[in-house]
N, CA, C and O atoms as a MOPAC input file, in Angstrom:
PM7 MOZYME 1SCF
protein

 N     21.23900 1   -24.56100 1    20.99400 1
 C     22.48900 1   -24.09100 1    20.42100 1
 C     22.95400 1   -22.84000 1    21.14700 1
 O     22.15600 1   -21.97500 1    21.50900 1
 N     24.23100 1   -22.76600 1    21.34700 1
 C     24.81400 1   -21.57900 1    21.94100 1
 C     25.21800 1   -20.63300 1    20.81900 1
 O     25.25400 1   -21.03900 1    19.65800 1
 N     25.52200 1   -19.37900 1    21.14200 1
 C     25.91400 1   -18.44900 1    20.07600 1
 C     27.06700 1   -18.96700 1    19.23200 1
 O     27.13100 1   -18.68000 1    18.03700 1
 N     27.98900 1   -19.73300 1    19.83600 1
 C     29.13600 1   -20.21200 1    19.06400 1
 C     28.77400 1   -21.38000 1    18.15500 1
 O     29.51900 1   -21.67700 1    17.22200 1
 N     27.64300 1   -22.05300 1    18.40500 1
 C     27.29500 1   -23.19500 1    17.56700 1
 C     26.20000 1   -22.88000 1    16.55400 1
 O     25.84700 1   -23.74000 1    15.74700 1
 N     25.66200 1   -21.67600 1    16.58000 1
 C     24.61600 1   -21.30700 1    15.62400 1
 C     25.25600 1   -20.88900 1    14.30100 1
 O     24.87900 1   -19.88200 1    13.70100 1
 N     26.22800 1   -21.68000 1    13.86400 1
 C     26.93100 1   -21.40300 1    12.62300 1
 C     26.26400 1   -22.16000 1    11.48200 1
 O     25.49800 1   -23.09700 1    11.70700 1
 N     26.55600 1   -21.75500 1    10.28800 1
 C     25.98700 1   -22.43200 1     9.12800 1
 C     26.32000 1   -23.92700 1     9.10700 1
 O     25.42100 1   -24.73200 1     8.86400 1
 N     27.57800 1   -24.33700 1     9.35300 1
 C     27.85400 1   -25.78200 1     9.34700 1
 C     27.05800 1   -26.54200 1    10.40800 1
 O     26.58200 1   -27.64700 1    10.14700 1
 N     26.90700 1   -25.96500 1    11.59800 1
 C     26.15400 1   -26.63600 1    12.66900 1
 C     24.67600 1   -26.71700 1    12.32100 1
 O     24.03600 1   -27.74700 1    12.53400 1
 N     24.13800 1   -25.63100 1    11.78700 1
 C     22.72100 1   -25.62100 1    11.40500 1
 C     22.49500 1   -26.58200 1    10.24300 1
 O     21.50200 1   -27.31100 1    10.22800 1
 N     23.39800 1   -26.59100 1     9.27500 1
 C     23.28800 1   -27.53000 1     8.15300 1
 C     23.27500 1   -28.97100 1     8.67200 1
 O     22.47700 1   -29.78700 1     8.21200 1
 N     24.14600 1   -29.28100 1     9.61400 1
 C     24.19100 1   -30.63500 1    10.17600 1
 C     22.87500 1   -30.98000 1    10.86200 1
 O     22.36400 1   -32.08900 1    10.70600 1
 N     22.32200 1   -30.03200 1    11.62500 1
 C     21.03400 1   -30.26000 1    12.29700 1
 C     19.91500 1   -30.51000 1    11.28800 1
 O     19.14900 1   -31.46500 1    11.41700 1
 N     19.83300 1   -29.64000 1    10.28600 1
 C     18.76100 1   -29.75700 1     9.29700 1
 C     18.93600 1   -31.02900 1     8.47100 1
 O     17.95200 1   -31.69500 1     8.14900 1
 N     20.16800 1   -31.36900 1     8.12700 1
 C     20.41100 1   -32.60800 1     7.38600 1
 C     19.93700 1   -33.81400 1     8.20200 1
 O     19.34200 1   -34.74200 1     7.65300 1
 N     20.20000 1   -33.79800 1     9.51100 1
 C     19.71900 1   -34.88900 1    10.36800 1
 C     18.20600 1   -34.95800 1    10.38500 1
 O     17.62600 1   -36.03900 1    10.28700 1
 N     17.56000 1   -33.79700 1    10.51000 1
 C     16.09200 1   -33.76400 1    10.50300 1
 C     15.55200 1   -34.29600 1     9.18500 1
 O     14.58200 1   -35.05300 1     9.16800 1
 N     16.17800 1   -33.90200 1     8.08100 1
 C     15.73000 1   -34.35500 1     6.76000 1
 C     15.97000 1   -35.84600 1     6.56700 1
 O     15.13700 1   -36.53800 1     5.98300 1
 N     17.09800 1   -36.34300 1     7.05200 1
 C     17.36300 1   -37.78900 1     6.92700 1
 C     16.33000 1   -38.59900 1     7.70300 1
 O     15.88400 1   -39.65100 1     7.24600 1
 N     15.95100 1   -38.09800 1     8.88800 1
 C     14.90600 1   -38.77500 1     9.66100 1
 C     13.59400 1   -38.78800 1     8.88400 1
 O     12.88800 1   -39.79600 1     8.85500 1
 N     13.27800 1   -37.66200 1     8.25800 1
 C     12.05300 1   -37.56300 1     7.46500 1
 C     12.12800 1   -38.48700 1     6.24700 1
 O     11.17000 1   -39.19500 1     5.93600 1
 N     13.26100 1   -38.47300 1     5.56800 1
 C     13.43900 1   -39.30300 1     4.37300 1
 C     13.49600 1   -40.79000 1     4.71000 1
 O     13.16800 1   -41.63200 1     3.87500 1
 N     13.91200 1   -41.11100 1     5.93100 1
 C     13.97100 1   -42.50600 1     6.35800 1
 C     12.59600 1   -43.16500 1     6.27600 1
 O     12.48800 1   -44.36700 1     6.03500 1
 N     11.55300 1   -42.37100 1     6.47800 1
 C     10.18800 1   -42.88800 1     6.37900 1
 C      9.88900 1   -43.38500 1     4.96600 1
 O      8.99900 1   -44.21400 1     4.77100 1
 N     10.63800 1   -42.87500 1     3.97800 1
 C     10.47200 1   -43.29100 1     2.58400 1
 C     11.58500 1   -44.23500 1     2.14200 1
 O     11.64900 1   -44.62600 1     0.97700 1
 N     12.46100 1   -44.60000 1     3.07600 1
 C     13.58400 1   -45.46400 1     2.74100 1
 C     14.68300 1   -44.74500 1     1.98900 1
 O     15.45600 1   -45.38000 1     1.27200 1
 N     14.76800 1   -43.42300 1     2.13900 1
 C     15.74500 1   -42.62800 1     1.39800 1
 C     16.71600 1   -41.90900 1     2.32700 1
 O     17.17200 1   -40.81200 1     2.00700 1
 N     17.03700 1   -42.50200 1     3.46200 1
 C     17.84600 1   -41.81400 1     4.46200 1
 C     19.31200 1   -41.64700 1     4.08500 1
 O     20.06500 1   -41.01400 1     4.82600 1
 N     19.73400 1   -42.19800 1     2.95300 1
 C     21.13300 1   -42.07800 1     2.54400 1
 C     21.36000 1   -40.92300 1     1.55800 1
 O     22.43500 1   -40.81900 1     0.96800 1
 N     20.37800 1   -40.07400 1     1.38000 1
 C     20.49200 1   -38.95200 1     0.44000 1
 C     21.59100 1   -37.98600 1     0.89500 1
 O     21.73100 1   -37.70100 1     2.08500 1
 N     22.35600 1   -37.49500 1    -0.06300 1
 C     23.34600 1   -36.46700 1     0.24500 1
 C     22.61500 1   -35.14300 1     0.38200 1
 O     21.82200 1   -34.75600 1    -0.47700 1
 N     22.89900 1   -34.46000 1     1.47800 1
 C     22.22000 1   -33.20100 1     1.74300 1
 C     23.27500 1   -32.12900 1     1.97900 1
 O     24.07700 1   -32.20900 1     2.90900 1
 N     23.24900 1   -31.12000 1     1.10400 1
 C     24.18300 1   -29.99900 1     1.21000 1
 C     23.43900 1   -28.69200 1     1.01100 1
 O     22.21500 1   -28.67600 1     0.87700 1
 N     24.17300 1   -27.61600 1     0.99400 1
 C     23.56200 1   -26.28700 1     0.87700 1
 C     22.78800 1   -26.12300 1    -0.43400 1
 O     21.79300 1   -25.39900 1    -0.47000 1
 N     23.22500 1   -26.77700 1    -1.50400 1
 C     22.56400 1   -26.62300 1    -2.80500 1
 C     21.45400 1   -27.64600 1    -3.04600 1
 O     20.80600 1   -27.61900 1    -4.09200 1
 N     21.23300 1   -28.53900 1    -2.09400 1
 C     20.19300 1   -29.55600 1    -2.24300 1
 C     18.82600 1   -28.88500 1    -2.26600 1
 O     18.50800 1   -28.06500 1    -1.40400 1
 N     18.01800 1   -29.24700 1    -3.26800 1
 C     16.67300 1   -28.66300 1    -3.38500 1
 C     15.65400 1   -29.62100 1    -2.78200 1
 O     15.70000 1   -30.83100 1    -3.00300 1
 N     14.74100 1   -29.05100 1    -2.01900 1
 C     13.72800 1   -29.86000 1    -1.34700 1
 C     12.86100 1   -30.62300 1    -2.34000 1
 O     12.57400 1   -31.80300 1    -2.13800 1
 N     12.44500 1   -29.95600 1    -3.40700 1
 C     11.52000 1   -30.57700 1    -4.35400 1
 C     12.25300 1   -31.46000 1    -5.36000 1
 O     11.96100 1   -32.65000 1    -5.47600 1
 N     13.19600 1   -30.88100 1    -6.07800 1
 C     13.84100 1   -31.61100 1    -7.17100 1
 C     14.79000 1   -32.71200 1    -6.69500 1
 O     14.81600 1   -33.79700 1    -7.27500 1
 N     15.56300 1   -32.44300 1    -5.65100 1
 C     16.56600 1   -33.41000 1    -5.21400 1
 C     16.03200 1   -34.40700 1    -4.18300 1
 O     16.31300 1   -35.60300 1    -4.25700 1
 N     15.26100 1   -33.90000 1    -3.22600 1
 C     14.75700 1   -34.76700 1    -2.15800 1
 C     13.33900 1   -35.25700 1    -2.41800 1
 O     12.83700 1   -36.13400 1    -1.71600 1
 N     12.69600 1   -34.68100 1    -3.43700 1
 C     11.34000 1   -35.05900 1    -3.83400 1
 C     10.32100 1   -34.90800 1    -2.69400 1
 O      9.39600 1   -35.70800 1    -2.55500 1
 N     10.51800 1   -33.86200 1    -1.88900 1
 C      9.58300 1   -33.60500 1    -0.79800 1
 C      8.36400 1   -32.86500 1    -1.32000 1
 O      8.47200 1   -32.00700 1    -2.19600 1
 N      7.22500 1   -33.19900 1    -0.78400 1
 C      5.95500 1   -32.55600 1    -1.12900 1
 C      5.57900 1   -31.58100 1    -0.01700 1
 O      6.26300 1   -31.50900 1     1.00400 1
 N      4.50700 1   -30.83900 1    -0.21000 1
 C      4.11200 1   -29.83400 1     0.77600 1
 C      3.83500 1   -30.44300 1     2.14500 1
 O      4.13600 1   -29.82100 1     3.16300 1
 N      3.27200 1   -31.64100 1     2.19100 1
 C      3.00200 1   -32.28100 1     3.47700 1
 C      4.30600 1   -32.58600 1     4.20500 1
 O      4.35300 1   -32.55800 1     5.43500 1
 N      5.36200 1   -32.87700 1     3.45300 1
 C      6.66800 1   -33.12100 1     4.05600 1
 C      7.23200 1   -31.83900 1     4.66700 1
 O      7.90700 1   -31.88200 1     5.69600 1
 N      6.95600 1   -30.70300 1     4.03300 1
 C      7.40400 1   -29.42800 1     4.58300 1
 C      6.67300 1   -29.11900 1     5.88100 1
 O      7.25200 1   -28.52200 1     6.78800 1
 N      5.40600 1   -29.51600 1     5.98200 1
 C      4.65400 1   -29.34800 1     7.22800 1
 C      5.30700 1   -30.20000 1     8.32600 1
 O      5.48300 1   -29.74000 1     9.45400 1
 N      5.65400 1   -31.41900 1     7.98900 1
 C      6.33600 1   -32.29200 1     8.94500 1
 C      7.67400 1   -31.69300 1     9.35800 1
 O      8.02400 1   -31.69900 1    10.53900 1
 N      8.41900 1   -31.17700 1     8.39000 1
 C      9.70300 1   -30.54100 1     8.68200 1
 C      9.50700 1   -29.34500 1     9.60500 1
 O     10.29800 1   -29.13400 1    10.52400 1
 N      8.46700 1   -28.56800 1     9.36900 1
 C      8.18200 1   -27.41200 1    10.22900 1
 C      8.00400 1   -27.85200 1    11.67200 1
 O      8.51700 1   -27.20600 1    12.58600 1
 N      7.28500 1   -28.94000 1    11.88300 1
 C      7.08600 1   -29.45900 1    13.23100 1
 C      8.39200 1   -29.90300 1    13.86200 1
 O      8.62500 1   -29.67900 1    15.05000 1
 N      9.23100 1   -30.52400 1    13.07400 1
 C     10.51900 1   -30.99600 1    13.59700 1
 C     11.46600 1   -29.83400 1    13.88700 1
 O     12.24500 1   -29.88200 1    14.83900 1
 N     11.39500 1   -28.79700 1    13.06600 1
 C     12.19600 1   -27.60300 1    13.34300 1
 C     11.74000 1   -26.95400 1    14.65000 1
 O     12.56500 1   -26.49600 1    15.44000 1
 N     10.43000 1   -26.91800 1    14.87400 1
 C      9.90600 1   -26.34400 1    16.11800 1
 C     10.33300 1   -27.18500 1    17.31900 1
 O     10.68500 1   -26.64100 1    18.36600 1
 N     10.30200 1   -28.50600 1    17.16800 1
 C     10.76400 1   -29.38100 1    18.25000 1
 C     12.23800 1   -29.11600 1    18.56300 1
 O     12.63500 1   -29.10100 1    19.72800 1
 N     13.03300 1   -28.91100 1    17.53900 1
 C     14.47800 1   -28.72100 1    17.70300 1
 C     14.83100 1   -27.34300 1    18.24200 1
 O     15.66800 1   -27.21600 1    19.13600 1
 N     14.18900 1   -26.30300 1    17.69400 1
 C     14.58900 1   -24.93200 1    18.01000 1
 C     13.55600 1   -24.14500 1    18.81400 1
 O     13.80900 1   -23.00000 1    19.18700 1
 N     12.40900 1   -24.73800 1    19.08300 1
 C     11.36400 1   -24.00000 1    19.78900 1
 C     10.79900 1   -22.90200 1    18.90200 1
 O     10.77100 1   -23.03400 1    17.67800 1
 N     10.35600 1   -21.83400 1    19.51700 1
 C      9.73900 1   -20.75500 1    18.73500 1
 C     10.76400 1   -19.76100 1    18.19000 1
 O     10.39700 1   -18.71300 1    17.65800 1
 N     12.05200 1   -20.09500 1    18.32600 1
 C     13.08900 1   -19.19800 1    17.79000 1
 C     13.11900 1   -19.20700 1    16.27000 1
 O     13.58000 1   -18.24900 1    15.65000 1
 N     12.62700 1   -20.29200 1    15.66300 1
 C     12.62700 1   -20.42700 1    14.19800 1
 C     11.18800 1   -20.64800 1    13.75100 1
 O     10.56400 1   -21.64700 1    14.10700 1
 N     10.67100 1   -19.70900 1    12.97100 1
 C      9.29200 1   -19.81600 1    12.49800 1
 C      9.31200 1   -20.19500 1    11.02000 1
 O      9.40400 1   -19.33200 1    10.14700 1
 N      9.22400 1   -21.49200 1    10.75500 1
 C      9.27900 1   -21.99200 1     9.38200 1
 C      8.05500 1   -21.53700 1     8.57600 1
 O      8.17800 1   -21.19200 1     7.40100 1
 N      6.88700 1   -21.53700 1     9.20300 1
 C      5.67100 1   -21.13900 1     8.49500 1
 C      5.77300 1   -19.68700 1     8.02000 1
 O      5.37700 1   -19.36900 1     6.89900 1
 N      6.29400 1   -18.82900 1     8.85700 1
 C      6.47100 1   -17.42400 1     8.47600 1
 C      7.48600 1   -17.30300 1     7.33800 1
 O      7.29200 1   -16.51800 1     6.41000 1
 N      8.55600 1   -18.07200 1     7.41200 1
 C      9.58100 1   -18.07700 1     6.37200 1
 C      8.97800 1   -18.48900 1     5.03100 1
 O      9.20100 1   -17.82000 1     4.02200 1
 N      8.22300 1   -19.57500 1     5.01200 1
 C      7.59700 1   -20.06700 1     3.78000 1
 C      6.55400 1   -19.08300 1     3.26200 1
 O      6.42300 1   -18.89600 1     2.05200 1
 N      5.81800 1   -18.45700 1     4.16500 1
 C      4.76000 1   -17.52600 1     3.76400 1
 C      5.32000 1   -16.33300 1     2.99100 1
 O      4.60900 1   -15.72100 1     2.19300 1
 N      6.58300 1   -16.00300 1     3.22300 1
 C      7.19400 1   -14.86700 1     2.53200 1
 C      7.68900 1   -15.21600 1     1.12700 1
 O      8.11600 1   -14.33400 1     0.38200 1
 N      7.63300 1   -16.49500 1     0.76500 1
 C      8.11900 1   -16.94400 1    -0.54000 1
 C      6.97300 1   -17.08400 1    -1.52700 1
 O      5.84800 1   -17.41200 1    -1.14800 1
 N      7.27100 1   -16.83100 1    -2.80400 1
 C      6.25200 1   -17.10900 1    -3.82100 1
 C      6.37100 1   -18.57900 1    -4.22700 1
 O      7.30800 1   -19.26700 1    -3.82300 1
 N      5.42400 1   -19.05000 1    -5.02200 1
 C      5.36600 1   -20.46200 1    -5.37600 1
 C      6.65600 1   -20.95600 1    -6.03000 1
 O      7.14600 1   -22.03400 1    -5.69400 1
 N      7.20100 1   -20.18600 1    -6.95000 1
 C      8.44000 1   -20.59600 1    -7.62700 1
 C      9.58900 1   -20.72200 1    -6.63900 1
 O     10.40000 1   -21.64200 1    -6.74400 1
 N      9.66700 1   -19.79600 1    -5.67100 1
 C     10.72700 1   -19.86000 1    -4.66400 1
 C     10.56700 1   -21.09200 1    -3.76800 1
 O     11.55800 1   -21.68800 1    -3.34600 1
 N      9.33500 1   -21.46600 1    -3.48200 1
 C      9.08700 1   -22.66100 1    -2.67300 1
 C      9.50000 1   -23.90900 1    -3.45600 1
 O     10.12300 1   -24.81700 1    -2.90600 1
 N      9.15100 1   -23.94500 1    -4.72600 1
 C      9.48800 1   -25.10200 1    -5.56300 1
 C     11.00100 1   -25.26200 1    -5.69400 1
 O     11.50400 1   -26.38500 1    -5.72700 1
 N     11.73000 1   -24.14500 1    -5.77000 1
 C     13.18300 1   -24.20500 1    -5.95100 1
 C     13.95300 1   -24.02400 1    -4.63700 1
 O     15.17000 1   -23.83600 1    -4.65700 1
 N     13.26500 1   -24.08000 1    -3.51600 1
 C     13.88400 1   -23.87000 1    -2.21200 1
 C     15.02800 1   -24.84700 1    -1.97100 1
 O     14.89000 1   -26.05400 1    -2.16800 1
 N     16.16500 1   -24.29400 1    -1.53700 1
 C     17.32900 1   -25.12700 1    -1.23000 1
 C     17.50300 1   -25.24100 1     0.28100 1
 O     17.01000 1   -24.42000 1     1.05500 1
 N     18.21300 1   -26.27700 1     0.66200 1
 C     18.55900 1   -26.45700 1     2.07100 1
 C     19.35500 1   -25.24300 1     2.55000 1
 O     19.16800 1   -24.78100 1     3.67500 1
 N     20.23300 1   -24.73400 1     1.70600 1
 C     21.04900 1   -23.57800 1     2.06800 1
 C     20.22800 1   -22.36100 1     2.42800 1
 O     20.56500 1   -21.63200 1     3.36100 1
 N     19.16600 1   -22.13800 1     1.70200 1
 C     18.31200 1   -20.97800 1     2.01300 1
 C     17.64500 1   -21.16000 1     3.37400 1
 O     17.51000 1   -20.19800 1     4.13100 1
 N     17.23000 1   -22.37300 1     3.68700 1
 C     16.66000 1   -22.64300 1     4.99900 1
 C     17.73400 1   -22.51600 1     6.08000 1
 O     17.47100 1   -21.97300 1     7.15300 1
 N     18.93000 1   -23.00700 1     5.80700 1
 C     20.02900 1   -22.87500 1     6.76200 1
 C     20.30100 1   -21.40000 1     7.04500 1
 O     20.47900 1   -21.01800 1     8.20200 1
 N     20.33500 1   -20.56600 1     6.00300 1
 C     20.53700 1   -19.12200 1     6.18300 1
 C     19.47400 1   -18.54500 1     7.10900 1
 O     19.78200 1   -17.78000 1     8.02200 1
 N     18.21800 1   -18.92000 1     6.86400 1
 C     17.10500 1   -18.41700 1     7.67600 1
 C     17.24300 1   -18.85900 1     9.13200 1
 O     17.11100 1   -18.04500 1    10.04700 1
 N     17.50700 1   -20.14100 1     9.34300 1
 C     17.60100 1   -20.66700 1    10.71000 1
 C     18.77800 1   -20.03200 1    11.43900 1
 O     18.63000 1   -19.60400 1    12.58300 1
 N     19.93700 1   -19.96200 1    10.80200 1
 C     21.11500 1   -19.37000 1    11.44500 1
 C     20.85400 1   -17.91500 1    11.82300 1
 O     21.22500 1   -17.48000 1    12.91300 1
 N     20.21600 1   -17.16000 1    10.92300 1
 C     19.89200 1   -15.76100 1    11.21800 1
 C     18.89300 1   -15.65600 1    12.36300 1
 O     19.04700 1   -14.80800 1    13.24200 1
 N     17.87700 1   -16.50300 1    12.36100 1
 C     16.87100 1   -16.47400 1    13.43100 1
 C     17.51100 1   -16.80500 1    14.77600 1
 O     17.19100 1   -16.17500 1    15.78400 1
 N     18.40100 1   -17.77300 1    14.80100 1
 C     19.07400 1   -18.14400 1    16.04500 1
 C     19.98700 1   -17.02000 1    16.52900 1
 O     20.03300 1   -16.73000 1    17.72400 1
 N     20.70800 1   -16.39200 1    15.61300 1
 C     21.55800 1   -15.26600 1    15.99100 1
 C     20.72300 1   -14.12600 1    16.54300 1
 O     21.08200 1   -13.51600 1    17.55000 1
 N     19.59400 1   -13.83400 1    15.87600 1
 C     18.71000 1   -12.75100 1    16.32800 1
 C     18.20200 1   -12.99200 1    17.73900 1
 O     18.18000 1   -12.06700 1    18.55000 1
 N     17.79200 1   -14.22000 1    18.04900 1
 C     17.26700 1   -14.50500 1    19.38700 1
 C     18.38100 1   -14.52000 1    20.42700 1
 O     18.13800 1   -14.19400 1    21.58900 1
 N     19.59000 1   -14.88900 1    20.03500 1
 C     20.71500 1   -14.90300 1    20.97700 1
 C     21.21500 1   -13.50700 1    21.27400 1
 O     21.68200 1   -13.22300 1    22.37700 1
 N     21.11100 1   -12.62500 1    20.26500 1
 C     21.57500 1   -11.25000 1    20.43700 1
 C     20.50500 1   -10.37000 1    21.07000 1
 O     20.80400 1    -9.37600 1    21.73300 1
 N     19.23300 1   -10.76400 1    20.84700 1
 C     18.11900 1    -9.91900 1    21.21100 1
 C     17.70400 1    -9.99400 1    22.60700 1
 O     16.76300 1    -9.31000 1    23.01000 1

């Protein structure tokens, strides 16, 4: 991504694609994914799915986005209620930081 494409809509589109690929393994690739979509309640993802997502984020963004570090800063309740939007915020900020830095 270039500095002009590291926007929330672009990051949301990327993450939604990654999630649809992951959900396709369960036959759920038609799920609506938006900023308020919750990983646990709406997409029914388990912790192993978050590990898979972390790998896919690393494949997509390299070491510019550290999902494990992001998750490590959250408490259990925050992880359970984690929304796509919160991840999008983190990824967009991380990409901006590496582009500016």
